[in-house]
N, C-alpha and C positions, 0 to 999 in steps of 0.2 A: 532300334526301330519299334514303334508302338505296334501291338498286336491289332489287326483289323477284325472287325465283327460286324455281321448284319444287324446286330442288336445295339451296338454302341458305336456311333459315328465317330471317326478319327478327331474331327475338330472339337466336339463336345467332350469326348474323352480326355483330350489333352488340356483344354482350356477351363474346364469347369472347376470353380474354387470352393463353392459351398457344398458340393457333392463329392465324397471321397470314394474312389473306386480302386478295388484290388482284384486282379486276376491271377488265378493259380490253377494248376492241373489236378487230376484226381488224387495224386500223391501228397498234394499240399505244396508243391514247389512253385514259388512265386514267379510269375512270368511278366507282369506288368502293373504299374500303378499310375494314376493320374496326378495332375498338379494339386487338386484338392486333398488328395491322401498325403502328399509331400508336406502341404501347409498344415494339415491337421496333426500329423504325428512325427514331422521332422525329419523322415528318412529321404534320401535321394533314390532315384530309380537304380542307379549302379550298386548301391549299398544293399539292395533287397533282391534284386533278380537272381534267381538260381538258389536262394535260401528258402527254407521251409516256413510256412505260416506259423509253426509253433514258436518261433522266436518273437512273435507279437503277443503271445498270451501270458498272463500271469501264472505263477506257480500253482495257485489254487485251481485254476481252470485246466492246466496241463495234467494235474493230478486226477481231476475227474473227467479227463479225456474229452474236453468240449471241442477242440478243433476236429478231432476225428468224428465226433457225433455230428457236427455241422456237415462235413464232407458226406457221411453216410446218409443223412436225412436228404440232402440236396440231390444225390445221385438216385435216391429211391423215389422221391416225390417231385423232383424238379425245382423245389425251393425250400429255404429254411430261414426262420426269423429268430434272432437272438438279441438279448441285451446283456452286455458284459464289459469288462475292462479290456483295453488294449494298451500295450506299453508304448509310450513316447520314446523317441531316440534318447532323450535326456534321462530316462529312467522313471519319470513320473508315469501315472496311469490315467487314462481318459475313459470315462464311461460312454459307451456308444450303443446305439441300435443299429442292427445290420440286417440286411435281407441278401441271402446268398442264392443265386439262381444258376441253373445249368444252361450253358449256351454252346452253340456250334459256330465255328468261323466258316469262311467261304469255302475252305477245303474240307469241311465236315469234321474237323477235330473238335473234341469236346473241351470246354473250359468252364471253370467256376468263377462267376463274377460276384464279388462281394460289394454291395451298395451300403456305404457306412454313413450314418448320421450322428453328429456330435450332440450328446445329451449330457455333457459333463456339468454344465451350469445348472441344469435341472436337477441333477443327482446331488450337487452340493447343497442346493436350495432344500431339496427333500431331507437330507441329512440334518441340515440346520433346524428345519421345522420339527423333525422327530425330537431332536435334542431339546428344543424349546418346549415341546410338549411334555417331555419327561420332566423337565425342571418345573413346569406348572403343576403337573400332577404331584410332584414332591412337595411343592409349596401348599397345595390343597390338603394333602395327607398331613403334613406337619401342622397346618392350621387346625384341621379337625383333632389331631391328637392333642394340641395345646388346649383347645376348647374343652375337651373331655377331661384332660388332666386338671385344668383349673376348676371346673365344676366339681370334681371329685375332691380336690384339695380344700376347697372352701366349705363343702358340705359338713364336714366333721366339726370344725370350730362353729359354724353357724348353728348346727344342731345343739351343740353343747351350750351356746349362748342362749338359744331359745328356751332350753330346759331351765336354765338358771333364772331367766326372766320370769317363766311361770312359777318357780319356787318362790321368787320374790313377791309376786303378786299374791301368792296364797299365804304368805308368812310375814307380810309387812307389819302385822300386829305383834309379832313375836321378836322382841329386840335381841334376844340371844341368838336365834336362828338367823336374823338378819345380820348380826355381827359376823356370822360364818359365812354367809353368802356374798356379802359385798367384796370381800378380797377375792373370792372365786370369779365374781362377775368382772372384776377389774383385770384379773389375770387372763380370763378368756378373751376379753376385748384386746388386750395387748398381744396375745398370741394371734388373734385375727389380723390385727395391724401388721404384725411381722409378716404373716403369709401373703397379705396383699402387697407389701413392700417387695417380698421376694418375687411374686409373680410379676410385678411391675418391672423388676430388673430383668427377668427372663424375656418378657415382652419387648423391652428395648433393645436387648441384644439380638433378638430375632429379626426386628426391623432393620437393624444396622447390618446384619448378615444378608438380608434378602435384597440389599442394594437400594439405589435411589432412582426415582423417575423423574420426568419433566413435570414440575409443579407450575400450575398457573397462578402467578403471584396476585392478580386481581381477585381471583376466586377466594384464596386464603385470606386476603385482606378484607374482603366483604363479610366473611365468616367472623373474623375478629371484631368488626364493627358491630355485628349483631350481638356478640357476647357482651360488649361494652355499651350497649344501647342506653341503659339507665344512667351510667356515669356520664356519657356524652350529653344526654338530655339535660341532666341536673346542672352540668357545668356550662352549657350553652356554647360548646367548643365547635370551632370550624375546623373540619379535618378534610384534607385533599390528598390525592395520591397520583403519581404519574408513572406508569410502567410502559410508556410508549418506546423507550430505547431498549427495554429488556423486560419482556412479558413473561418468559418461562425461565426456570433455572432447574438443572438436574441436581436435586438435593432431597433430603428427607422432609416430607410435607410437615411432619410433626415439628421438626425443628424450626422450619420457616414460620410456622404458626406461632411457636413460642417466642421467636424473636420479635415479631410484630406486636403480639399481644403484650409483652413485657414493656416494650418501649412506649407504645401508645398509651398503655394504662399508666406508666409512670408520668408521661407528659401530662396526663389528666390529673393524677393525684397532686403533682408539684407545680400546679398552674399558679399564676400570679393572681393574688386577690383582687387587684385594681384593673384588670383588663380581661377581655374575652380571650379564652385560650385558642391559639392558632397552631395547628399541627400540620406539617406536610411531609409525606413519604414519597420517595422516588428511587428508582434503581438505574444503574448504568453499567455497561461493561468497561473495565479499566485495564484490560490486557488479556492475554490468551488464557482462558480457564480461570479468570478472576472477575468478580462483580463487586460492585459497591451498593450496599443498601443504606440510604441516608434517611434519618428521622430528625426533623428540626421542630423546635417549638419556641414560645415566647414566655416561658414560665419563670420559675424562681431563680434559675441558673445556678452554677456550682463555682465555688472558690477554686483557684488554681491549685492550692495545697491539698484540696479534698478530692481532686478528679480520679486519683488511684484508688482511694478508699471506697468509691461507690460500688465497686465490683466485688468487694469482700462479702462473704456470706454473712447474714444477720447484721449488717451494718446499716443504720439509718441516719442520715445527716440532718434531716428535718423531722424532728421528733413531734412536731404538731401535727403531722400527717399519719394517718393510720397506715400500718403495713408491717410485714415481717422481716424485710431486709434481704429476702432471698432472691427476688426476681432477676436483678442484674447479675447476681452471682451465678444463676442458671444460665443466663445469657452468655456469661464469659466462658463458661465450660464448653457450651456448644460451639462457640467460636474457636476456642483453643483446640478442642478435639478435631476440628475441621482443618486446623493449620492456618486460620485467618487471624485477623486482628481488628481491634476496635480503636478508632480515634475519636477524641472528645474535644469539641470547641465549645466554650461556655463562658458567659459573663454574668455575675450576679445581677439580679433584677432586669436582665435583658432576655436571657434564654439560652437554649443548649442546641447543639447539633451533634448527633452521633453518626459516625461513618463506620459501617460494619463491612469490612472486606472478607469475602468468602472465596474459598477455593471450590470452584464449581466444576464438577465432572462434566466432560462433553457427552452429549447424547449419542445414542447409537444411530445409524442411518434411518432405521425405521421410525425413530422418534422425531428425527429431523424432517422426515416426510410428513408425519402427522402434525407436527407443529405448524405446518403451512407457512405464513408469511411472518410468524412470530420470531423474535430474535431469542435463540436458545444458547445457553452456555453450558 
């Protein structure tokens, strides 16, 4: 039978679901619980009545004698407020805020009534935010360290190069001295290039380790067109894009940019001389966690037997067009490292279509919310 009290009506005490109530005596012996308490912590009334509230507390709180402190404060002041974990029947712990008040029943007997509010979701969110803040602080610290280290590493070869240039300016009329300075100058430039390459590798690894975020494809596409503005204008190309079916992708922005830049640039370079270049870019989801980026053009086209060669580094099939032959090689490495693939459909004098299949990581719930109505993979 539930305990009667002038402070807690029987019907409210028995039926309240969102408010958890626990009643115990001065010694901490449990006398009653309501349905809300059963729902929150999983215990039945029979499993707790007669047992001590110590069974509900964690080892850490027992060690610092929190239950005894709550009883003492409540008896001394009439009420006590605490935030702490309580043990669920399953063994899990739940973070709660509780107010313990001293009350008397109709017979004048004293009881302690603990009113408990579930704050576990708020506690988990707080923990996640703290972890996120620590991660952000580490990223900022790493970034600052990288900037300082880069500045320091480049200062020495630049100072050396500056000194050599000054010597050259002062000694250009002295052939013998110039003969000594030129090799030193070349060596200094070579070492500076090596240092830049080394820093580039470090920066790339840092970006890969820092993870990927949702990238707005239209934004990256617009940036690429600005970089290719002169080539587009001189060729009279008509370039269009459709990102309606897939506007964002959780991927490295640098790599998305590289893919678009290389394919569009190639379409401009290898345009057909007898017609206006027409280039179309679009994206679409093709399965769970997979997207397809398609770039089509009406350019020179590629022979069937040469399709595999175009992705080899330093390979150029159309020697009449200027280039280094590394662009599609870089593209192939990006796609291979991602675990994706590239399909080529092409006919000589008709044009080419490149389908780039990428394994796209799924965004976090936070990214999905902020992506709004956009489709994000």
